[in-house]
CHARMM-style PDB file with segment names, atoms N, HN, CA, C and O in Angstrom:
ATOM      1  N   MET     1      15.102  54.774  -7.018  1.00  0.00      PROA
ATOM      2  CA  MET     1      15.018  53.491  -6.323  1.00  0.00      PROA
ATOM      3  C   MET     1      13.835  52.691  -6.866  1.00  0.00      PROA
ATOM      4  O   MET     1      12.688  53.137  -6.827  1.00  0.00      PROA
ATOM      5  N   LYS     2      14.143  51.509  -7.368  1.00  0.00      PROA
ATOM      6  HN  LYS     2      15.075  51.147  -7.400  1.00  0.00      PROA
ATOM      7  CA  LYS     2      13.097  50.671  -7.955  1.00  0.00      PROA
ATOM      8  C   LYS     2      12.572  49.693  -6.907  1.00  0.00      PROA
ATOM      9  O   LYS     2      13.341  48.999  -6.241  1.00  0.00      PROA
ATOM     10  N   ILE     3      11.274  49.652  -6.777  1.00  0.00      PROA
ATOM     11  HN  ILE     3      10.649  50.216  -7.317  1.00  0.00      PROA
ATOM     12  CA  ILE     3      10.656  48.742  -5.810  1.00  0.00      PROA
ATOM     13  C   ILE     3      10.440  47.395  -6.480  1.00  0.00      PROA
ATOM     14  O   ILE     3       9.909  47.314  -7.587  1.00  0.00      PROA
ATOM     15  N   ASN     4      10.860  46.339  -5.790  1.00  0.00      PROA
ATOM     16  HN  ASN     4      11.292  46.406  -4.891  1.00  0.00      PROA
ATOM     17  CA  ASN     4      10.616  44.993  -6.282  1.00  0.00      PROA
ATOM     18  C   ASN     4       9.241  44.550  -5.786  1.00  0.00      PROA
ATOM     19  O   ASN     4       9.074  44.189  -4.621  1.00  0.00      PROA
ATOM     20  N   TYR     5       8.272  44.584  -6.676  1.00  0.00      PROA
ATOM     21  HN  TYR     5       8.407  44.877  -7.623  1.00  0.00      PROA
ATOM     22  CA  TYR     5       6.889  44.310  -6.272  1.00  0.00      PROA
ATOM     23  C   TYR     5       6.688  42.864  -5.832  1.00  0.00      PROA
ATOM     24  O   TYR     5       5.820  42.581  -5.005  1.00  0.00      PROA
ATOM     25  N   ASP     6       7.480  41.953  -6.376  1.00  0.00      PROA
ATOM     26  HN  ASP     6       8.185  42.183  -7.047  1.00  0.00      PROA
ATOM     27  CA  ASP     6       7.365  40.557  -5.953  1.00  0.00      PROA
ATOM     28  C   ASP     6       7.698  40.412  -4.473  1.00  0.00      PROA
ATOM     29  O   ASP     6       7.016  39.701  -3.735  1.00  0.00      PROA
ATOM     30  N   GLU     7       8.765  41.103  -4.048  1.00  0.00      PROA
ATOM     31  HN  GLU     7       9.319  41.682  -4.646  1.00  0.00      PROA
ATOM     32  CA  GLU     7       9.158  41.040  -2.640  1.00  0.00      PROA
ATOM     33  C   GLU     7       8.086  41.646  -1.751  1.00  0.00      PROA
ATOM     34  O   GLU     7       7.727  41.086  -0.715  1.00  0.00      PROA
ATOM     35  N   VAL     8       7.579  42.805  -2.171  1.00  0.00      PROA
ATOM     36  HN  VAL     8       7.871  43.260  -3.012  1.00  0.00      PROA
ATOM     37  CA  VAL     8       6.528  43.474  -1.397  1.00  0.00      PROA
ATOM     38  C   VAL     8       5.321  42.556  -1.274  1.00  0.00      PROA
ATOM     39  O   VAL     8       4.738  42.415  -0.199  1.00  0.00      PROA
ATOM     40  N   TYR     9       4.955  41.936  -2.384  1.00  0.00      PROA
ATOM     41  HN  TYR     9       5.428  42.050  -3.258  1.00  0.00      PROA
ATOM     42  CA  TYR     9       3.798  41.045  -2.393  1.00  0.00      PROA
ATOM     43  C   TYR     9       4.022  39.861  -1.460  1.00  0.00      PROA
ATOM     44  O   TYR     9       3.122  39.464  -0.720  1.00  0.00      PROA
ATOM     45  N   GLN    10       5.236  39.298  -1.499  1.00  0.00      PROA
ATOM     46  HN  GLN    10       5.968  39.620  -2.099  1.00  0.00      PROA
ATOM     47  CA  GLN    10       5.555  38.163  -0.631  1.00  0.00      PROA
ATOM     48  C   GLN    10       5.424  38.541   0.836  1.00  0.00      PROA
ATOM     49  O   GLN    10       4.849  37.792   1.627  1.00  0.00      PROA
ATOM     50  N   VAL    11       5.958  39.702   1.199  1.00  0.00      PROA
ATOM     51  HN  VAL    11       6.425  40.310   0.557  1.00  0.00      PROA
ATOM     52  CA  VAL    11       5.886  40.155   2.587  1.00  0.00      PROA
ATOM     53  C   VAL    11       4.430  40.333   3.004  1.00  0.00      PROA
ATOM     54  O   VAL    11       4.031  39.915   4.091  1.00  0.00      PROA
ATOM     55  N   GLU    12       3.642  40.957   2.130  1.00  0.00      PROA
ATOM     56  HN  GLU    12       3.966  41.296   1.247  1.00  0.00      PROA
ATOM     57  CA  GLU    12       2.215  41.151   2.422  1.00  0.00      PROA
ATOM     58  C   GLU    12       1.518  39.812   2.609  1.00  0.00      PROA
ATOM     59  O   GLU    12       0.702  39.642   3.515  1.00  0.00      PROA
ATOM     60  N   LEU    13       1.849  38.869   1.744  1.00  0.00      PROA
ATOM     61  HN  LEU    13       2.512  39.007   1.008  1.00  0.00      PROA
ATOM     62  CA  LEU    13       1.231  37.549   1.794  1.00  0.00      PROA
ATOM     63  C   LEU    13       1.573  36.851   3.103  1.00  0.00      PROA
ATOM     64  O   LEU    13       0.707  36.260   3.749  1.00  0.00      PROA
ATOM     65  N   ILE    14       2.856  36.923   3.490  1.00  0.00      PROA
ATOM     66  HN  ILE    14       3.559  37.403   2.966  1.00  0.00      PROA
ATOM     67  CA  ILE    14       3.302  36.296   4.738  1.00  0.00      PROA
ATOM     68  C   ILE    14       2.600  36.939   5.929  1.00  0.00      PROA
ATOM     69  O   ILE    14       2.144  36.242   6.835  1.00  0.00      PROA
ATOM     70  N   ASN    15       2.515  38.267   5.927  1.00  0.00      PROA
ATOM     71  HN  ASN    15       2.886  38.833   5.191  1.00  0.00      PROA
ATOM     72  CA  ASN    15       1.818  38.970   7.013  1.00  0.00      PROA
ATOM     73  C   ASN    15       0.367  38.527   7.097  1.00  0.00      PROA
ATOM     74  O   ASN    15      -0.151  38.256   8.180  1.00  0.00      PROA
ATOM     75  N   GLU    16      -0.281  38.457   5.945  1.00  0.00      PROA
ATOM     76  HN  GLU    16       0.140  38.677   5.065  1.00  0.00      PROA
ATOM     77  CA  GLU    16      -1.688  38.051   5.880  1.00  0.00      PROA
ATOM     78  C   GLU    16      -1.865  36.641   6.428  1.00  0.00      PROA
ATOM     79  O   GLU    16      -2.751  36.386   7.244  1.00  0.00      PROA
ATOM     80  N   LEU    17      -1.015  35.731   5.971  1.00  0.00      PROA
ATOM     81  HN  LEU    17      -0.295  35.938   5.309  1.00  0.00      PROA
ATOM     82  CA  LEU    17      -1.134  34.337   6.387  1.00  0.00      PROA
ATOM     83  C   LEU    17      -0.859  34.167   7.871  1.00  0.00      PROA
ATOM     84  O   LEU    17      -1.584  33.450   8.560  1.00  0.00      PROA
ATOM     85  N   SER    18       0.190  34.825   8.371  1.00  0.00      PROA
ATOM     86  HN  SER    18       0.779  35.408   7.811  1.00  0.00      PROA
ATOM     87  CA  SER    18       0.524  34.677   9.786  1.00  0.00      PROA
ATOM     88  C   SER    18      -0.576  35.268  10.658  1.00  0.00      PROA
ATOM     89  O   SER    18      -0.893  34.726  11.717  1.00  0.00      PROA
ATOM     90  N   ALA    19      -1.158  36.382  10.210  1.00  0.00      PROA
ATOM     91  HN  ALA    19      -0.900  36.822   9.349  1.00  0.00      PROA
ATOM     92  CA  ALA    19      -2.267  36.981  10.958  1.00  0.00      PROA
ATOM     93  C   ALA    19      -3.456  36.026  10.986  1.00  0.00      PROA
ATOM     94  O   ALA    19      -4.123  35.877  12.010  1.00  0.00      PROA
ATOM     95  N   ARG    20      -3.709  35.388   9.856  1.00  0.00      PROA
ATOM     96  HN  ARG    20      -3.167  35.510   9.024  1.00  0.00      PROA
ATOM     97  CA  ARG    20      -4.838  34.462   9.762  1.00  0.00      PROA
ATOM     98  C   ARG    20      -4.611  33.245  10.654  1.00  0.00      PROA
ATOM     99  O   ARG    20      -5.509  32.819  11.380  1.00  0.00      PROA
ATOM    100  N   VAL    21      -3.398  32.691  10.591  1.00  0.00      PROA
ATOM    101  HN  VAL    21      -2.668  33.038  10.001  1.00  0.00      PROA
ATOM    102  CA  VAL    21      -3.061  31.522  11.409  1.00  0.00      PROA
ATOM    103  C   VAL    21      -3.154  31.870  12.886  1.00  0.00      PROA
ATOM    104  O   VAL    21      -3.706  31.106  13.677  1.00  0.00      PROA
ATOM    105  N   TYR    22      -2.606  33.039  13.259  1.00  0.00      PROA
ATOM    106  HN  TYR    22      -2.158  33.660  12.616  1.00  0.00      PROA
ATOM    107  CA  TYR    22      -2.633  33.479  14.649  1.00  0.00      PROA
ATOM    108  C   TYR    22      -4.070  33.648  15.126  1.00  0.00      PROA
ATOM    109  O   TYR    22      -4.416  33.241  16.235  1.00  0.00      PROA
ATOM    110  N   GLY    23      -4.899  34.249  14.285  1.00  0.00      PROA
ATOM    111  HN  GLY    23      -4.617  34.580  13.384  1.00  0.00      PROA
ATOM    112  CA  GLY    23      -6.307  34.436  14.625  1.00  0.00      PROA
ATOM    113  C   GLY    23      -7.011  33.110  14.831  1.00  0.00      PROA
ATOM    114  O   GLY    23      -7.822  32.963  15.746  1.00  0.00      PROA
ATOM    115  N   ARG    24      -6.700  32.142  13.976  1.00  0.00      PROA
ATOM    116  HN  ARG    24      -6.042  32.261  13.233  1.00  0.00      PROA
ATOM    117  CA  ARG    24      -7.330  30.827  14.083  1.00  0.00      PROA
ATOM    118  C   ARG    24      -6.894  30.129  15.365  1.00  0.00      PROA
ATOM    119  O   ARG    24      -7.716  29.537  16.065  1.00  0.00      PROA
ATOM    120  N   LEU    25      -5.600  30.199  15.670  1.00  0.00      PROA
ATOM    121  HN  LEU    25      -4.933  30.679  15.101  1.00  0.00      PROA
ATOM    122  CA  LEU    25      -5.095  29.594  16.906  1.00  0.00      PROA
ATOM    123  C   LEU    25      -5.748  30.222  18.122  1.00  0.00      PROA
ATOM    124  O   LEU    25      -6.157  29.527  19.052  1.00  0.00      PROA
ATOM    125  N   LEU    26      -5.842  31.541  18.104  1.00  0.00      PROA
ATOM    126  HN  LEU    26      -5.510  32.105  17.348  1.00  0.00      PROA
ATOM    127  CA  LEU    26      -6.466  32.269  19.207  1.00  0.00      PROA
ATOM    128  C   LEU    26      -7.916  31.822  19.363  1.00  0.00      PROA
ATOM    129  O   LEU    26      -8.394  31.605  20.476  1.00  0.00      PROA
ATOM    130  N   ASN    27      -8.602  31.691  18.244  1.00  0.00      PROA
ATOM    131  HN  ASN    27      -8.213  31.868  17.339  1.00  0.00      PROA
ATOM    132  CA  ASN    27      -9.996  31.256  18.246  1.00  0.00      PROA
ATOM    133  C   ASN    27     -10.132  29.864  18.850  1.00  0.00      PROA
ATOM    134  O   ASN    27     -11.024  29.618  19.661  1.00  0.00      PROA
ATOM    135  N   ILE    28      -9.242  28.952  18.452  1.00  0.00      PROA
ATOM    136  HN  ILE    28      -8.517  29.152  17.792  1.00  0.00      PROA
ATOM    137  CA  ILE    28      -9.259  27.586  18.971  1.00  0.00      PROA
ATOM    138  C   ILE    28      -9.039  27.592  20.479  1.00  0.00      PROA
ATOM    139  O   ILE    28      -9.724  26.887  21.220  1.00  0.00      PROA
ATOM    140  N   CYS    29      -8.078  28.395  20.922  1.00  0.00      PROA
ATOM    141  HN  CYS    29      -7.522  28.967  20.320  1.00  0.00      PROA
ATOM    142  CA  CYS    29      -7.783  28.482  22.357  1.00  0.00      PROA
ATOM    143  C   CYS    29      -8.992  28.988  23.129  1.00  0.00      PROA
ATOM    144  O   CYS    29      -9.323  28.464  24.193  1.00  0.00      PROA
ATOM    145  N   ILE    30      -9.648  30.008  22.590  1.00  0.00      PROA
ATOM    146  HN  ILE    30      -9.379  30.433  21.726  1.00  0.00      PROA
ATOM    147  CA  ILE    30     -10.821  30.584  23.255  1.00  0.00      PROA
ATOM    148  C   ILE    30     -11.943  29.548  23.314  1.00  0.00      PROA
ATOM    149  O   ILE    30     -12.574  29.372  24.356  1.00  0.00      PROA
ATOM    150  N   LYS    31     -12.191  28.869  22.203  1.00  0.00      PROA
ATOM    151  HN  LYS    31     -11.679  29.012  21.356  1.00  0.00      PROA
ATOM    152  CA  LYS    31     -13.246  27.853  22.168  1.00  0.00      PROA
ATOM    153  C   LYS    31     -12.926  26.724  23.138  1.00  0.00      PROA
ATOM    154  O   LYS    31     -13.804  26.261  23.866  1.00  0.00      PROA
ATOM    155  N   ALA    32     -11.676  26.281  23.151  1.00  0.00      PROA
ATOM    156  HN  ALA    32     -10.962  26.658  22.560  1.00  0.00      PROA
ATOM    157  CA  ALA    32     -11.261  25.221  24.068  1.00  0.00      PROA
ATOM    158  C   ALA    32     -11.483  25.666  25.507  1.00  0.00      PROA
ATOM    159  O   ALA    32     -11.931  24.886  26.347  1.00  0.00      PROA
ATOM    160  N   GLY    33     -11.166  26.922  25.780  1.00  0.00      PROA
ATOM    161  HN  GLY    33     -10.802  27.556  25.097  1.00  0.00      PROA
ATOM    162  CA  GLY    33     -11.367  27.474  27.117  1.00  0.00      PROA
ATOM    163  C   GLY    33     -12.826  27.423  27.529  1.00  0.00      PROA
ATOM    164  O   GLY    33     -13.155  27.076  28.663  1.00  0.00      PROA
ATOM    165  N   TYR    34     -13.702  27.777  26.588  1.00  0.00      PROA
ATOM    166  HN  TYR    34     -13.435  28.059  25.666  1.00  0.00      PROA
ATOM    167  CA  TYR    34     -15.136  27.753  26.893  1.00  0.00      PROA
ATOM    168  C   TYR    34     -15.629  26.317  27.064  1.00  0.00      PROA
ATOM    169  O   TYR    34     -16.468  26.042  27.921  1.00  0.00      PROA
ATOM    170  N   ASP    35     -15.106  25.409  26.248  1.00  0.00      PROA
ATOM    171  HN  ASP    35     -14.424  25.632  25.551  1.00  0.00      PROA
ATOM    172  CA  ASP    35     -15.528  24.010  26.337  1.00  0.00      PROA
ATOM    173  C   ASP    35     -15.186  23.416  27.697  1.00  0.00      PROA
ATOM    174  O   ASP    35     -15.879  22.521  28.181  1.00  0.00      PROA
ATOM    175  N   LEU    36     -14.120  23.914  28.310  1.00  0.00      PROA
ATOM    176  HN  LEU    36     -13.557  24.642  27.917  1.00  0.00      PROA
ATOM    177  CA  LEU    36     -13.681  23.393  29.606  1.00  0.00      PROA
ATOM    178  C   LEU    36     -14.285  24.191  30.756  1.00  0.00      PROA
ATOM    179  O   LEU    36     -13.748  24.194  31.863  1.00  0.00      PROA
ATOM    180  N   ASP    37     -15.408  24.869  30.490  1.00  0.00      PROA
ATOM    181  HN  ASP    37     -15.844  24.866  29.591  1.00  0.00      PROA
ATOM    182  CA  ASP    37     -16.088  25.655  31.526  1.00  0.00      PROA
ATOM    183  C   ASP    37     -15.153  26.668  32.167  1.00  0.00      PROA
ATOM    184  O   ASP    37     -15.250  26.938  33.364  1.00  0.00      PROA
ATOM    185  N   GLY    38     -14.258  27.223  31.379  1.00  0.00      PROA
ATOM    186  HN  GLY    38     -14.180  27.004  30.406  1.00  0.00      PROA
ATOM    187  CA  GLY    38     -13.373  28.271  31.878  1.00  0.00      PROA
ATOM    188  C   GLY    38     -12.284  27.746  32.789  1.00  0.00      PROA
ATOM    189  O   GLY    38     -11.623  28.530  33.469  1.00  0.00      PROA
ATOM    190  N   SER    39     -12.077  26.430  32.820  1.00  0.00      PROA
ATOM    191  HN  SER    39     -12.614  25.792  32.268  1.00  0.00      PROA
ATOM    192  CA  SER    39     -11.022  25.883  33.678  1.00  0.00      PROA
ATOM    193  C   SER    39      -9.701  25.872  32.919  1.00  0.00      PROA
ATOM    194  O   SER    39      -9.019  24.850  32.841  1.00  0.00      PROA
ATOM    195  N   VAL    40      -9.358  27.029  32.364  1.00  0.00      PROA
ATOM    196  HN  VAL    40      -9.912  27.858  32.428  1.00  0.00      PROA
ATOM    197  CA  VAL    40      -8.125  27.158  31.588  1.00  0.00      PROA
ATOM    198  C   VAL    40      -6.930  27.240  32.526  1.00  0.00      PROA
ATOM    199  O   VAL    40      -5.791  27.019  32.113  1.00  0.00      PROA
ATOM    200  N   ALA    41      -7.193  27.560  33.801  1.00  0.00      PROA
ATOM    201  HN  ALA    41      -8.118  27.739  34.137  1.00  0.00      PROA
ATOM    202  CA  ALA    41      -6.113  27.780  34.756  1.00  0.00      PROA
ATOM    203  C   ALA    41      -5.221  26.552  34.903  1.00  0.00      PROA
ATOM    204  O   ALA    41      -4.032  26.682  35.197  1.00  0.00      PROA
ATOM    205  N   LYS    42      -5.783  25.362  34.702  1.00  0.00      PROA
ATOM    206  HN  LYS    42      -6.748  25.257  34.463  1.00  0.00      PROA
ATOM    207  CA  LYS    42      -4.988  24.145  34.891  1.00  0.00      PROA
ATOM    208  C   LYS    42      -3.905  23.980  33.824  1.00  0.00      PROA
ATOM    209  O   LYS    42      -3.000  23.158  33.968  1.00  0.00      PROA
ATOM    210  N   PHE    43      -4.010  24.779  32.741  1.00  0.00      PROA
ATOM    211  HN  PHE    43      -4.745  25.446  32.624  1.00  0.00      PROA
ATOM    212  CA  PHE    43      -2.978  24.715  31.709  1.00  0.00      PROA
ATOM    213  C   PHE    43      -1.755  25.533  32.089  1.00  0.00      PROA
ATOM    214  O   PHE    43      -0.680  25.345  31.519  1.00  0.00      PROA
ATOM    215  N   PHE    44      -1.911  26.448  33.057  1.00  0.00      PROA
ATOM    216  HN  PHE    44      -2.784  26.600  33.520  1.00  0.00      PROA
ATOM    217  CA  PHE    44      -0.829  27.364  33.388  1.00  0.00      PROA
ATOM    218  C   PHE    44      -0.143  26.965  34.675  1.00  0.00      PROA
ATOM    219  OT1 PHE    44       0.798  27.632  35.105  1.00  0.00      PROA
TER     220      PHE     44
END
């Protein structure tokens, strides 16, 4: 069985990017929460 390294690389790249984007979004949400003095409840 021959492994297609391009495909493997693409999957790794997508995983890396999505993890990075998710981390950044999470960070923004946390910072926004702190900026609002923890009044995040009004968003829910």
